[in-house]
N, C-alpha and C positions, 0 to 999 in steps of 0.2 A: 288627457293627451297633447303631442308639440302640433299646432297647427305649422311650423317652419318643417320639418319633416315632414308633413304628408306634400305638404302645399312642394316638393324641396320632389319627392317621388312621383310626384301623380304628372308635376311637369317634366321632371327625365324618358318615364312610359310616356308617352303625346308626343316626344320632342323621335321615339324611338318609332311611333307607330304613324311618325310622320316622312320619319326618314327610308326606312327600310322599307315603303312599295317605291322609292326613288329604286334605292340602291337594283333591290332585284328586277324589275326593271331593265338597268340599263345592265345588270348578271344575262337574262336574258337574250336581251338583245344582241349585244356581245358575239355573246353561242347562239345566235342564230347567224350573225356577220359571219361570226366566222368554223360558220360549220355550212353555209352556201359559200364562203371562196376558200376553201378551203379544196368542196366538189369539183370549184367553175374550174379549180389551174389544176385539177387532178386528172381533170376529163380535153381544157385545151394545147396545159403541158407546154402555157404561158408561163416565163421569166425564167433569166438564162442559166438563175441558181438557185441548179433543187434544193427542192423544200425536206429539211428530212424527216424520215416514216418519224420520227416517234415528238416530230412538233405538235401537230393539230389535235394526241390526246395528250400528247404535254398541257397548252391553252384550255385544253379541254377539265382533265383536271383543276386543277389553275379553281375552276368556273363554278364546277362542281363545291368544292373545299369552302370557296365564297362561299353561294349558296347558304352551304351548311351553317354555314358559320354566322350567316344572316337569320335562317332561322334556327340557333343559340341564340340572337341577340335578338328574338322577337320575342323565345320561350322568355329571356328574366323582365322582358320590358313586359308582359302580359304579370308577374309575379310583383313587379314590382307596382303595379296598376294595382293589383291586390289590394299588395300590404299599404297603399297611398289612402284607397281608399279607407279599410277599419280602421289604421287612424285618423280619417279625417269623420265617419258616423262615433266619431268617441267619443272628437271638439267636440263634438254638436251634439251632442246626443241625441242622434237618430242614427237609427239602430239597421231603418230600410236602406239605407242609402248602403254599406256593404251586405248586406243580404242580399238583394238586385242581385249584384254581382257575383254574389257568394251562391246564387240560385239560374247566372244566365250560362257557367262554370258549366256548373251540373248537370245539363239540356243540353249546352251541346258535346260533351264528352259524350253522354249516353245516344245524346242524335247520330256520332256518328262510328260508335259502335252498331247504331244499326244499319246505318252508310253504306260500315263495313259488311257485313250481315249477307244481303241486296248486294252487292257487285260478286260476296262469294258468291252463293249461289250462281249468278248468271257466269258468271265463267266455270264455275262446273254442273250451268247450264251444257256452256260453249264445247265440254267437252266431251257432252253425252252425247251430243250432236254428233261428232270428230264420229264417234264409234256409230254410232247408230245412222249413214249420210243417204235414207231414203228423202227421197224427194219432197211428202208428207210428211218427213220429220226437219225436213229444210224450211219448210214451211213454217212449219208448228215453232222452229226458233225462231223464226226472226221472228212473230209475231208478239210472239216471251220478252224475244229482246229492246220492241218497244214500249213495251208494258211496262217493263224490272227501269226502261231506261225514264220512261215518267214519273213512273213512279220516287224513286230514287230525285230527280229535279225539283217535284214536289215535296218531296222529304225533309230535303233540303234549304229549300225558302222557305219552308214552312216552322225547320228550326233555326232561319238566319232569323227569322221574323221576333219567335217569340224572345228568342236570346239580345234583339235587335228591343223590344222591345223593354228588357227590368235593364237596361242598358238609361232606354232611354227614362226613363222611371228616377235608374239612382239619379241620375243629372238632374232634372226636375227636385228632386228633394232634396240633391248639395246645392242647387240656385236657389230655390228657399229657404234656405237654411243659411247661405253665404251671402246673401242678393248678388251676386255672380250674374247677372242672365248669358251670357256663354254658353255658359254651360247648359242648358233650355237650348239655344240652341243647334251648337255639340250632339244633343242626343237624338233631335229630330232628326239630322241630316244624316245619320249615324242606320240612323231607320232608312228610310228610303235611300243608306247605299247596297243594302240588302240589294237592292235590284238593278238601283247601277253605282259598283264596289268606285270613283270616285268624289261621288257622293260625302258615301262615308271619308277616303280623305284628307277632305273637306270640317269633314267632321270634327276631327281628331285635332288640328289645325283652331279648330271654338274652345276645345279643349284647354290645348296649351297657355293658350289666350289667357279664362279661366284658369286657371291655377295658377298662371301667374300672375292675377290679380284678388288672389287671397288672400285678404288682411286679416288681422289680430277682431273677433270682437268689440265694441266698444264698453274699458270697462265702464258698470253704471256701481259704484257706493250701498253696500246697504242702510236703507232706513232707518234711521235713528229715532228714536222715541219723544213726540215734542216733549220741550219742557213747559211745564205750566206756572205762567203765571200772575199772581192777585193781587191787583192791585189795588190801596184799600188810602183813607186818612182818616186823620184822628176832628171827631168835633172838639169843638176848644171851648169847650162850656161843662161838658160831662167825659170829656177823654174817652171817650168808644169808640171802633173804629169801621166805619163806615164803604161803601164799596165809591170806589171814582169816580163813579156814575153821580152820589149819592143826589141831594141837591140839601134835605134837610138829614138833622141824624134822627138815626131806627131807632131813638134808648128819650133823646130826652125832646126830639123835635123842634134842637133852637136849626138856622140856619145854617151848614157848609160853604165854607171858604170857596 
């Protein structure tokens, strides 16, 4: 499997993971700014030219379309990263690299399903509480909601830690096989990023550097069988072949030259 193909795919995926959060934060910031500006202008009535009624909604629509596009790009980046790790695991003949990434993906998907199920249960409990609106039911709902919220946060953190540990193992093995230690740093920062998200972003910068630094394994030719050469010298008296280091002929005993 080509190292160059895996290197380019991994580099592209890492760059996507570095750029997408910046674009996402910028879009949400612009969305909030537009929302606050629209509300403020509507309340104060500032501006000599009336704002067309559909313009704010058009701006918000463009922002949401951009966010959807960013989500699609993130998904493409994930696919590219998986393919890159598969190719690199084959190049270095180390299945653990790819296997840990797949395990992390499966755990993330299963965990997301569990979180959705918990949230669905909380929403169902909320709807039931609106039907039975007694003081006892309301107090019980608040307690249930707080417990459910704690469970959701705990499950989300646990899923994140396990997934990040598997990423760290994959990056550590890739660093061991390639000799590029930026991957060790990337794996550690991604694990820390479960609790401090910006640290995970820095980890992807190190991963980008690591993929960029990948080089082919040095060529080592197959060892060849040693050539055995036996040096001899002949006795001038009897013509017997003797070892080159022999001082006397093994046949006649005469001194050899």
